[in-house]
N, C-alpha and C positions, 0 to 999 in steps of 0.2 A: 504493500500500500504506500502511495506517495503522500508526503505531508503537504498540507496547504499552508500558505503564508499566514492564514488566520490562526492556526493552532501551533505554528512553528515556535514562537517565543516560549510557550509552555513546555514544549518538548525539549527545547534547549535547556530551560531551567531544570527540568526533571533529570535530563542527562547530566547536567553539572552537579546536581546534588548526589547522584548515584555514582559518579565516576570517582576513581581514586585520585590522590594528589598528583601522581605521575601523569595520569591521563589528562588532568586539567591543564598540565603544562605542555601537552602535545600541540603542535601547530595545527595538524589536521585531525579532526575528530569525526567519528561515524564509522562507516564500513571502509576502513583503510587497509589495503593489502600491499605488501612488498612483492614485486615481481622482478625477474631478471631481464636485463637488456642484452639481446643477442648481438654482440659487437661484430660478429662476422657478417651481419646484414645491415643495410642502411637503417637509420633510426626510425624512420617513418614505417618501414616494414616491420621492425621489431615491435613498435607500439601497436600497429594494427593487428599483428599476430596475438599479442597479449589481450587485446580487446576481443578478438575472435574466440580465443580460448575461454574468456570470461563468459561470453554470450552462449557458448555451447554448454556451459555447466550451470548457468543461472537464469532466472526468469527475467531479470532486468534487461531492458533493450537499449539502455544508455549507460555509458561508463566513462569516467574521467581517467586519462592516462597521463602521467607527467613525471617531472624531475625538477631539480633546482640547479641554478647556475649562479656564479658570482656576477653581480650587477656592476655596470660602469659607475664610476664615482658620481657623476652628475645625476644619476637616476636612483640614488640611495636615499635622498632626503625627501621630506614630505611635501607633496603638492596640495593635498586636500585631506582633511581629517575631521571626523565628527564623533559623536557619542551614540550610545544605544546599539541595537542590533538590527541588521538589515537582511532581508531575504532576496537573494539574487536569483535570476532565472537559471534554469538548468541545474538547480540543486545546490548552489553555494549560499551559505549564510554566515554572517559574522557573529562571533560570540562576544568579542571585545571591540566596540567601536564600529565605525563604518569605513570600509575600504571601497573606493570606486575603481573598478578595473576595466570598465567598458572602454575600448579604444576609441569608439566614435565620440566619446566625450573628451578625449584628449587628456586623460588623467591616468596615471599609474599609481597603484598603491606603493607606499614607500616607507622607509624607516629602518632598513637593515641592509647588510651587504648581500645577503642571499635572496633571490627571487625564485619562486616556483613558476614554471611554464607548464600549463595544463592544457590538454587537448580533449575535447568532448567527442567521443565516438558513439554512433548509433547503429543498431542493427536494423536495416531497412530492407525487408523482403529478402533476407539472407546476405545482403551486401553490407560490409562494414564501412561506414562513411564518416568522415570528419565534418563536424558542423561548426566548430568555433575554437579559438585559442584565447586563453586568458593568462594574465600575469598576476600573481599574488605575492604579497610580502611575507617573508618568513618570520617576521617579528610579531605577527598577529596570530589569532587562533580562529579556526573555522570549523563549523559543523557541516558535513556533507549529507544531503539527502540521498544522492546517488553514490554508488561505490566509487572508490578512488584507488587506482593502481599506481604505485610509486616505484620508479626505477632509480637506483643509486649510481653515482659515478659517471653520469653522462657528460661527455666532453663538450666544450663549446663548439668544436668543429662539427661534431655529429648533430648538435642542436641547430646550428646555422644551416647545415645541409637539409635538414628536415623542413625548416622554415622557408628555405628557398623553393622547395616543392610547393608549399602552400602559396607562396607569393607568385609562383609561375601559373597558378590557376588550376593545378592538377588535382587539388582537393576541393574545388568548388568556390564559388564567388563569396559566399558568406564567411567561410573560413578564411579566405584571403583577406577580406576587409578587417578581420580581427587580429591579424598576425603582425602588423607593423610595430606595435610597442614591444612585442616579444623579440623582434630583431634588434631594435634600438637598445634594449637593456644589456646586450652582450658587450663585453670589453673588446678592445682592438679596433682595427680599421675596417674590417669587412662590413659591419653594419652601415657605416657611412657610404661605402661603395655601393651596396645594395640599394639603399634609400635614394642616393643620388641618381642611380640608374632609373628608378621609378619616376622621380621628379622630371627627368629629361625625356621620359618615354611618351607613349601615346594613350595612356589610360585616361579615365575621366578626370575632370578638373578636381572633383571632390577627393578622389583617391590620391592624386598627385599632391593635393593640398595637405592631406593627412600625412603622407610620406615626408613632405617638407617640414611639417611640425616636428616629427620625430627625428628627422635629419638634424634639426637644430640642437638636439641634445647629444649629438655625436661629433659635431664639428669643433675644431680648435682654432686658435687665432691664425695659424698658418693656412687654414682653409679659406681665408677671406677671398683670395683671388678666384677660387672655384665658385663662391657665392656671387661675386660680381659678374662672372661669366653667365651664371644662371639668370641673374637679374636682367641681362641683356637678351637672353633667349626666351624667357617666359612671356608668352603672348596673352595668357588669360589673366585679367586683373585680380580675380579671386585668389589665384595662386601667388601672384606678386604680393598681395596683402599679407599672406602668410610669411613671405620672405622678410617683411619688416619685423615680424616677431623673432625670426631667427637672428637678425642683426641685434635686436634687443638682448637676446639671451647671451650673446657673446660678451657683453659688458666691456667692449674694447673701443678705444678712441677712434680707430679707423672704421669700425663698424658704425659708430655714431655718425661719422662723416657720410657713410652710405645712406643712412636713414635721412640725413639732412638733404642729400642729393635727391632721394626719392620724394621727399616732402615738397621739394621745390619744382621738380622737373617731370615727375611721372605723368603720363598722358591721362590717367584715370584720377578723378577727384577722390574716389573712394580709397585708392591706394595712398594718395597724399594724406588723407585724413587719418588713415591707419598708421602711417609713419609718424605723424604728429602725436597720435595717442601714445605710442610706445616711447617717444621722446619724453613725454610727461612722466612715464614710469621710471625713466632712467635717473631723473633728479640730479643731473650733473650740470656744471656751469655752461658747458658748450650747448647742451640741449636747451637749457633755459634761455640762453641768448638767442637761439634760433627761433624758439617760440615767440619771444618778444619781437623779433624781426618780422615774423609772419603776421603778427597782430597789427603791426604798423604798416607794412609794405605790401603784403600779398593782395592782389587785385580781387581775389575771390572771397566774398563775405562769409561763405560756409567754412572756408579754410581758416579765416580769422577767428570765427566762433569756436571751431574745434581747437585751435591753439589756446584760446582762453580757458576752455575746459581742461586741456592737458596741463596748462600752467597751474590750475587750481588743484590738480592731483599731486603736484610736487611737494615733497616734504620740506619743512624749514620756513622760517619767518620771512625770508626774502620773497617767497611766492605771493604771500598776501600783500606785501608792500607793492609788488609789481601790479597786482590786480587793482589796488587802490589808485595807483597812478593811472592805469588804463581807464578806470571808471571816471576819473576826473578829466582826462585830457584827450582820449581818443576821438577822432573826427567822426566815427560812425556811431550813431545812436544805438544800433543793434549790438555792436561790440560793447559799448558802455553798459547796456542793459544786461548783457551776458556776464560781464565782469561783476556787476552789482549782485546778480543772482548768486554767483559762486562765492562771493564774499559773505553773503547772508547764510550760506550753507557751511561755511568753513569752521564754525565753532571757535574761531580766534577771539580772544578777549577784546581786541580792538575793533571788531566788526560792528558792534552796536553803536559805539561812538562815531564811527565813520558814517554809518547809515543815517544817524541823527543829523550829522553835519550836512549830508547831502540834502536831506529833507528841508532843512532850514534855508538852504540856498535856493 
Protein backbone atom coordinates (compact mmCIF):
# COMPACT_ATOMS: atom_id res chain seq x y z
CA UNK A 1 0.00 0.00 0.00
CA UNK A 2 1.33 3.44 -0.95
CA UNK A 3 1.19 6.22 1.62
CA UNK A 4 -0.66 9.45 0.86
CA UNK A 5 0.68 12.90 1.70
CA UNK A 6 -2.27 13.36 4.09
CA UNK A 7 -1.22 10.50 6.41
CA UNK A 8 2.52 10.66 5.80
CA UNK A 9 3.45 13.01 8.71
CA UNK A 10 1.81 10.59 11.19
CA UNK A 11 3.63 7.65 9.62
CA UNK A 12 6.94 9.51 9.86
CA UNK A 13 6.27 10.32 13.52
CA UNK A 14 5.40 6.71 14.29
CA UNK A 15 8.47 5.55 12.43
CA UNK A 16 10.64 7.96 14.40
CA UNK A 17 9.23 6.81 17.75
CA UNK A 18 9.73 3.15 16.93
CA UNK A 19 13.18 3.37 15.37
CA UNK A 20 16.37 2.88 17.30
CA UNK A 21 18.81 5.74 17.91
CA UNK A 22 21.09 4.38 15.20
CA UNK A 23 18.27 4.26 12.67
CA UNK A 24 17.30 7.81 13.58
CA UNK A 25 20.74 8.94 12.46
CA UNK A 26 20.58 7.18 9.10
CA UNK A 27 20.38 9.47 6.09
CA UNK A 28 17.86 7.29 4.25
CA UNK A 29 15.02 5.63 6.16
CA UNK A 30 12.40 3.20 4.94
CA UNK A 31 12.96 0.14 2.73
CA UNK A 32 16.66 0.74 2.01
CA UNK A 33 18.78 -2.06 0.58
CA UNK A 34 22.44 -2.24 -0.36
CA UNK A 35 23.15 -3.71 -3.79
CA UNK A 36 26.35 -4.34 -5.73
CA UNK A 37 27.59 -2.27 -8.66
CA UNK A 38 28.73 -4.54 -11.50
CA UNK A 39 31.83 -2.54 -12.46
CA UNK A 40 32.41 -4.76 -15.48
CA UNK A 41 29.38 -3.11 -17.11
CA UNK A 42 28.41 0.54 -17.67
CA UNK A 43 26.79 2.07 -14.61
CA UNK A 44 23.42 2.61 -16.28
CA UNK A 45 23.26 -1.09 -17.19
CA UNK A 46 24.25 -2.04 -13.64
CA UNK A 47 21.53 0.16 -12.14
CA UNK A 48 18.92 -1.11 -14.59
CA UNK A 49 19.84 -4.73 -13.83
CA UNK A 50 19.46 -4.06 -10.11
CA UNK A 51 16.04 -2.53 -10.77
CA UNK A 52 15.00 -5.52 -12.93
CA UNK A 53 16.03 -7.99 -10.24
CA UNK A 54 14.04 -5.99 -7.72
CA UNK A 55 10.92 -5.99 -9.90
CA UNK A 56 11.19 -9.74 -10.46
CA UNK A 57 11.13 -10.40 -6.72
CA UNK A 58 8.78 -7.70 -5.42
CA UNK A 59 5.32 -6.29 -6.07
CA UNK A 60 6.44 -2.64 -6.27
CA UNK A 61 6.62 -1.29 -9.80
CA UNK A 62 8.86 1.67 -8.96
CA UNK A 63 12.23 1.73 -7.24
CA UNK A 64 14.98 4.25 -6.57
CA UNK A 65 18.56 3.22 -7.41
CA UNK A 66 21.46 5.46 -6.48
CA UNK A 67 24.84 6.22 -4.99
CA UNK A 68 26.70 9.20 -3.53
CA UNK A 69 29.52 11.36 -4.85
CA UNK A 70 31.74 14.17 -3.59
CA UNK A 71 30.18 17.51 -4.58
CA UNK A 72 32.08 20.41 -6.06
CA UNK A 73 32.82 23.10 -3.51
CA UNK A 74 30.44 25.70 -4.94
CA UNK A 75 27.48 23.32 -4.61
CA UNK A 76 28.01 22.31 -1.00
CA UNK A 77 26.53 25.35 0.72
CA UNK A 78 22.83 26.03 1.15
CA UNK A 79 20.75 27.80 -1.47
CA UNK A 80 17.35 27.22 0.14
CA UNK A 81 16.34 25.83 3.48
CA UNK A 82 13.18 25.64 5.54
CA UNK A 83 11.54 23.85 8.45
CA UNK A 84 8.96 21.11 8.85
CA UNK A 85 8.51 18.01 6.73
CA UNK A 86 7.66 17.84 3.04
CA UNK A 87 6.27 15.08 0.83
CA UNK A 88 7.94 14.85 -2.55
CA UNK A 89 6.48 13.13 -5.58
CA UNK A 90 7.67 9.61 -6.34
CA UNK A 91 8.03 8.79 -2.66
CA UNK A 92 10.64 11.08 -1.12
CA UNK A 93 9.82 12.81 2.15
CA UNK A 94 11.91 14.97 4.45
CA UNK A 95 12.18 14.11 8.13
CA UNK A 96 14.20 17.15 9.19
CA UNK A 97 13.42 20.37 7.30
CA UNK A 98 12.67 21.00 3.64
CA UNK A 99 15.06 20.20 0.81
CA UNK A 100 14.03 21.32 -2.67
CA UNK A 101 15.70 19.07 -5.21
CA UNK A 102 13.59 19.65 -8.31
CA UNK A 103 15.97 20.88 -11.03
CA UNK A 104 13.26 22.84 -12.84
CA UNK A 105 13.25 25.15 -9.82
CA UNK A 106 16.96 25.67 -10.13
CA UNK A 107 17.74 24.70 -6.57
CA UNK A 108 19.89 21.92 -5.17
CA UNK A 109 19.73 20.67 -1.63
CA UNK A 110 22.94 21.54 0.10
CA UNK A 111 24.88 21.46 3.32
CA UNK A 112 27.54 18.76 3.07
CA UNK A 113 30.37 17.44 0.95
CA UNK A 114 28.49 14.31 -0.16
CA UNK A 115 25.45 14.33 -2.46
CA UNK A 116 23.30 11.34 -3.37
CA UNK A 117 22.32 10.95 -7.01
CA UNK A 118 19.17 8.84 -7.28
CA UNK A 119 17.47 7.41 -10.38
CA UNK A 120 13.79 6.45 -10.34
CA UNK A 121 13.11 3.31 -12.39
CA UNK A 122 9.64 1.99 -13.23
CA UNK A 123 8.52 -1.38 -14.56
CA UNK A 124 6.25 -0.47 -17.50
CA UNK A 125 4.76 -3.52 -19.21
CA UNK A 126 7.93 -5.48 -18.55
CA UNK A 127 10.30 -2.70 -19.64
CA UNK A 128 12.51 -1.06 -17.01
CA UNK A 129 12.47 2.67 -17.73
CA UNK A 130 14.14 5.64 -16.05
CA UNK A 131 11.72 8.46 -15.26
CA UNK A 132 13.79 11.04 -13.38
CA UNK A 133 17.02 11.89 -11.57
CA UNK A 134 17.29 13.76 -8.26
CA UNK A 135 20.13 15.05 -6.10
CA UNK A 136 19.80 14.88 -2.31
CA UNK A 137 22.03 16.19 0.44
CA UNK A 138 23.73 13.65 2.68
CA UNK A 139 23.52 15.86 5.78
CA UNK A 140 19.71 15.55 5.93
CA UNK A 141 17.44 12.57 6.71
CA UNK A 142 14.75 11.19 4.40
CA UNK A 143 11.95 8.68 4.68
CA UNK A 144 11.23 6.79 1.45
CA UNK A 145 7.81 5.42 0.58
CA UNK A 146 9.32 3.53 -2.35
CA UNK A 147 12.21 1.10 -1.90
CA UNK A 148 15.72 2.45 -2.33
CA UNK A 149 18.65 0.42 -3.69
CA UNK A 150 22.03 1.95 -2.78
CA UNK A 151 25.34 1.15 -4.45
CA UNK A 152 28.63 1.97 -2.75
CA UNK A 153 31.92 3.14 -4.24
CA UNK A 154 30.61 4.43 -7.58
CA UNK A 155 33.33 6.52 -9.23
CA UNK A 156 32.80 9.97 -10.68
CA UNK A 157 33.75 8.63 -14.12
CA UNK A 158 31.04 5.98 -14.04
CA UNK A 159 28.52 8.46 -12.73
CA UNK A 160 29.26 11.02 -15.44
CA UNK A 161 29.07 8.33 -18.13
CA UNK A 162 25.61 7.30 -16.94
CA UNK A 163 24.43 10.91 -16.87
CA UNK A 164 25.76 11.47 -20.39
CA UNK A 165 23.39 8.75 -21.59
CA UNK A 166 20.52 10.51 -19.86
CA UNK A 167 21.47 13.88 -21.38
CA UNK A 168 21.81 12.30 -24.82
CA UNK A 169 18.10 11.48 -24.60
CA UNK A 170 18.57 7.73 -24.51
CA UNK A 171 16.55 7.46 -21.27
CA UNK A 172 13.66 9.73 -22.23
CA UNK A 173 12.88 13.44 -22.21
CA UNK A 174 11.62 13.70 -18.62
CA UNK A 175 14.69 12.02 -17.21
CA UNK A 176 16.89 14.22 -19.39
CA UNK A 177 15.38 17.42 -18.04
CA UNK A 178 16.07 16.37 -14.46
CA UNK A 179 19.72 15.35 -14.95
CA UNK A 180 21.42 18.75 -15.31
CA UNK A 181 22.06 19.43 -11.59
CA UNK A 182 23.36 15.90 -11.14
CA UNK A 183 26.01 16.63 -13.77
CA UNK A 184 26.94 20.00 -12.29
CA UNK A 185 27.47 18.67 -8.78
CA UNK A 186 30.49 16.56 -9.82
CA UNK A 187 34.01 17.87 -9.33
CA UNK A 188 36.41 18.43 -12.23
CA UNK A 189 36.19 19.98 -15.68
CA UNK A 190 33.94 17.46 -17.42
CA UNK A 191 30.66 18.90 -16.09
CA UNK A 192 31.59 22.30 -17.54
CA UNK A 193 32.37 20.76 -20.91
CA UNK A 194 29.09 18.83 -20.98
CA UNK A 195 26.95 21.80 -19.96
CA UNK A 196 28.73 24.19 -22.32
CA UNK A 197 28.02 21.78 -25.17
CA UNK A 198 24.31 21.81 -24.36
CA UNK A 199 24.22 25.62 -24.19
CA UNK A 200 25.87 25.82 -27.62
CA UNK A 201 23.61 23.11 -29.07
CA UNK A 202 20.23 23.03 -30.75
CA UNK A 203 18.00 22.15 -27.82
CA UNK A 204 15.02 24.21 -26.74
CA UNK A 205 15.69 27.61 -25.22
CA UNK A 206 14.37 26.41 -21.86
CA UNK A 207 16.73 23.43 -21.73
CA UNK A 208 19.72 25.52 -22.81
CA UNK A 209 18.77 28.15 -20.24
CA UNK A 210 18.72 25.50 -17.48
CA UNK A 211 22.06 24.15 -18.66
CA UNK A 212 23.52 27.66 -18.55
CA UNK A 213 22.24 28.09 -15.00
CA UNK A 214 24.14 25.00 -13.85
CA UNK A 215 27.14 25.90 -16.01
CA UNK A 216 27.40 29.00 -13.84
CA UNK A 217 28.33 26.81 -10.85
CA UNK A 218 31.10 25.02 -12.75
CA UNK A 219 33.00 27.94 -14.32
CA UNK A 220 36.05 29.66 -12.85
CA UNK A 221 37.58 33.07 -13.52
CA UNK A 222 39.75 31.61 -16.28
CA UNK A 223 36.57 30.62 -18.17
CA UNK A 224 35.51 34.22 -18.76
CA UNK A 225 36.67 34.21 -22.40
CA UNK A 226 34.45 31.19 -23.05
CA UNK A 227 31.47 33.03 -21.58
CA UNK A 228 32.19 36.13 -23.66
CA UNK A 229 32.22 33.95 -26.76
CA UNK A 230 28.87 32.48 -25.68
CA UNK A 231 27.52 35.98 -25.15
CA UNK A 232 28.20 36.77 -28.80
CA UNK A 233 26.76 33.49 -30.07
CA UNK A 234 23.53 33.27 -28.09
CA UNK A 235 20.65 34.53 -30.23
CA UNK A 236 17.78 33.86 -27.83
CA UNK A 237 17.32 36.73 -25.34
CA UNK A 238 15.92 34.38 -22.66
CA UNK A 239 19.17 32.43 -22.72
CA UNK A 240 21.24 35.63 -22.66
CA UNK A 241 19.30 36.73 -19.58
CA UNK A 242 20.59 33.62 -17.83
CA UNK A 243 24.13 34.56 -18.82
CA UNK A 244 23.87 37.74 -16.72
CA UNK A 245 23.28 35.48 -13.70
CA UNK A 246 26.40 33.46 -14.56
CA UNK A 247 28.45 36.67 -14.63
CA UNK A 248 26.96 37.58 -11.26
CA UNK A 249 27.96 34.21 -9.78
CA UNK A 250 31.59 34.76 -10.77
CA UNK A 251 31.93 37.75 -8.40
CA UNK A 252 34.83 38.94 -10.55
CA UNK A 253 35.69 42.47 -11.65
CA UNK A 254 35.94 41.46 -15.31
CA UNK A 255 32.61 39.65 -15.10
CA UNK A 256 31.08 42.86 -13.71
CA UNK A 257 32.44 44.65 -16.78
CA UNK A 258 30.56 42.17 -18.98
CA UNK A 259 27.35 42.78 -17.05
CA UNK A 260 27.84 46.51 -17.58
CA UNK A 261 28.41 45.92 -21.28
CA UNK A 262 25.22 43.89 -21.58
CA UNK A 263 23.25 46.45 -19.57
CA UNK A 264 24.32 49.17 -21.98
CA UNK A 265 24.43 47.40 -25.31
CA UNK A 266 22.27 44.29 -25.53
CA UNK A 267 19.61 44.45 -28.23
CA UNK A 268 16.94 43.18 -25.81
CA UNK A 269 15.51 45.47 -23.16
CA UNK A 270 14.73 42.42 -21.01
CA UNK A 271 18.37 41.31 -21.09
CA UNK A 272 19.51 44.82 -20.18
CA UNK A 273 17.08 44.91 -17.26
CA UNK A 274 18.27 41.51 -16.05
CA UNK A 275 21.91 42.62 -16.14
CA UNK A 276 20.95 45.70 -14.11
CA UNK A 277 19.10 43.54 -11.60
CA UNK A 278 22.14 41.36 -10.93
CA UNK A 279 24.37 44.41 -10.62
CA UNK A 280 22.13 45.47 -7.76
CA UNK A 281 22.82 42.15 -6.06
CA UNK A 282 26.58 42.60 -6.42
CA UNK A 283 26.67 45.66 -4.17
CA UNK A 284 30.15 46.79 -5.23
CA UNK A 285 31.36 50.27 -6.13
CA UNK A 286 31.64 49.60 -9.85
CA UNK A 287 28.10 48.24 -10.09
CA UNK A 288 26.72 51.13 -8.02
CA UNK A 289 28.38 53.69 -10.27
CA UNK A 290 26.91 52.02 -13.36
CA UNK A 291 23.41 52.01 -11.87
CA UNK A 292 23.69 55.71 -11.09
CA UNK A 293 24.93 56.39 -14.63
CA UNK A 294 21.99 54.48 -16.13
CA UNK A 295 19.53 56.43 -13.97
CA UNK A 296 20.94 59.72 -15.24
CA UNK A 297 21.88 58.99 -18.83
CA UNK A 298 20.05 55.97 -20.26
CA UNK A 299 17.42 57.06 -22.80
CA UNK A 300 15.03 54.21 -21.89
CA UNK A 301 12.75 55.09 -18.97
CA UNK A 302 12.18 51.40 -18.15
CA UNK A 303 15.93 50.89 -17.82
CA UNK A 304 16.13 53.93 -15.53
CA UNK A 305 13.35 52.58 -13.31
CA UNK A 306 14.97 49.13 -13.18
CA UNK A 307 18.25 50.75 -12.16
CA UNK A 308 16.46 52.59 -9.33
CA UNK A 309 15.06 49.28 -8.10
CA UNK A 310 18.47 47.59 -8.35
CA UNK A 311 20.05 50.45 -6.42
CA UNK A 312 17.44 50.02 -3.70
CA UNK A 313 18.51 46.38 -3.32
CA UNK A 314 22.13 47.23 -2.59
CA UNK A 315 23.30 46.94 0.98
CA UNK A 316 24.83 49.89 2.80
CA UNK A 317 23.89 53.44 3.70
CA UNK A 318 25.27 54.81 0.45
CA UNK A 319 22.39 53.37 -1.54
CA UNK A 320 19.67 55.20 0.39
CA UNK A 321 21.65 58.41 0.07
CA UNK A 322 21.82 57.93 -3.69
CA UNK A 323 18.07 57.31 -3.84
CA UNK A 324 17.42 60.52 -1.90
CA UNK A 325 19.54 62.49 -4.30
CA UNK A 326 17.71 60.94 -7.26
CA UNK A 327 14.33 61.71 -5.70
CA UNK A 328 15.36 65.35 -5.31
CA UNK A 329 17.14 66.05 -8.57
CA UNK A 330 16.36 63.60 -11.38
CA UNK A 331 14.72 65.21 -14.40
CA UNK A 332 12.19 62.40 -14.88
CA UNK A 333 9.07 62.49 -12.67
CA UNK A 334 8.68 58.71 -13.16
CA UNK A 335 12.22 58.11 -11.93
CA UNK A 336 11.76 60.43 -8.94
CA UNK A 337 8.50 58.63 -8.09
CA UNK A 338 10.27 55.28 -8.29
CA UNK A 339 13.05 56.49 -6.01
CA UNK A 340 10.55 57.83 -3.47
CA UNK A 341 8.69 54.53 -3.45
CA UNK A 342 11.81 52.49 -2.70
CA UNK A 343 12.93 54.95 -0.05
CA UNK A 344 9.58 54.43 1.66
CA UNK A 345 10.14 50.66 1.54
CA UNK A 346 13.71 50.78 2.80
CA UNK A 347 13.11 50.75 6.55
CA UNK A 348 16.00 53.22 6.88
CA UNK A 349 15.67 55.51 9.90
CA UNK A 350 16.17 58.55 7.66
CA UNK A 351 13.31 57.68 5.31
CA UNK A 352 10.48 59.26 7.35
CA UNK A 353 12.28 62.58 7.79
CA UNK A 354 13.12 62.65 4.10
CA UNK A 355 9.53 61.96 3.03
CA UNK A 356 8.22 64.62 5.41
CA UNK A 357 10.71 67.05 3.91
CA UNK A 358 9.44 66.29 0.40
CA UNK A 359 5.81 66.77 1.46
CA UNK A 360 6.58 70.16 2.94
CA UNK A 361 8.13 71.27 -0.33
